[in-house]
N, C-alpha and C positions, 0 to 999 in steps of 0.2 A: 373398910368396904364402903364404896360410895354409895348414897342414897340417890335414887333416881330423882331427876328434877321434875318438879311439878310446874305446869304452865302458870304463868302470872295471871291471877285473877281478872285484873282490869282489861288486859289484852284479851283474854280467852272470852271474857263475857261480850266484849265488843265485836269480836270475831262471830260469835254465834248469834247474838241478838242485835247487832248493828242495822242490818236491813230490815228486819221486821219492826223494829222500833222507828226506824225512818219512815216506812211505809205507813205505820200506824199514825205517826204524826202528821204526814201529807193527808191522810184520809181525814183526821181530826180538823185540820185547817180548811180543808175542803167543804167539808159539812157546815162548819160555822160560817164560812164566807158564802156558802150557797144560802144559808138560812137568813143571813143579815145583809145581803147585797141586794140592790135593786137595779141590776143592769150595769154596763160598763165594765170597769177593772175587776170588780168583785166577782162577777160572773165569769170572766176569762180566768180569773185565779182558781175559783171553784172548778171549772172545766179541767184544768191543767192538774190541779192538786188531786181531783178524783180520778182522772184519766189516766195518769201514770201508775198508780196501784192496780187498776184495773187491767191495763196493759201487761204489767209485770205477772199478774196472777194468770192470765190467759197464755201468756208466753211459756211460763214455767209448769202451769197445770195442764193445758190441753195442746199447746202449740209444738211442744217437743216430743220427740218419740223416745221411749225408754231404750237404753242401750242393752245389748245382750241378745 
């Protein structure tokens, strides 16, 4: 009798936690950049890295209608 195959741990972990980790890292980079920058490229980096996770949260949290 064959045992059912279990999903490979690294692929499964990356599939479940990949985007949350990426958004968390972007947020951390944005916060550090906003804290230590004094205009110019640092502020643009902070706006981008804090804006993208905010947009994703609005898109998946409030922007989309539930199916059904």
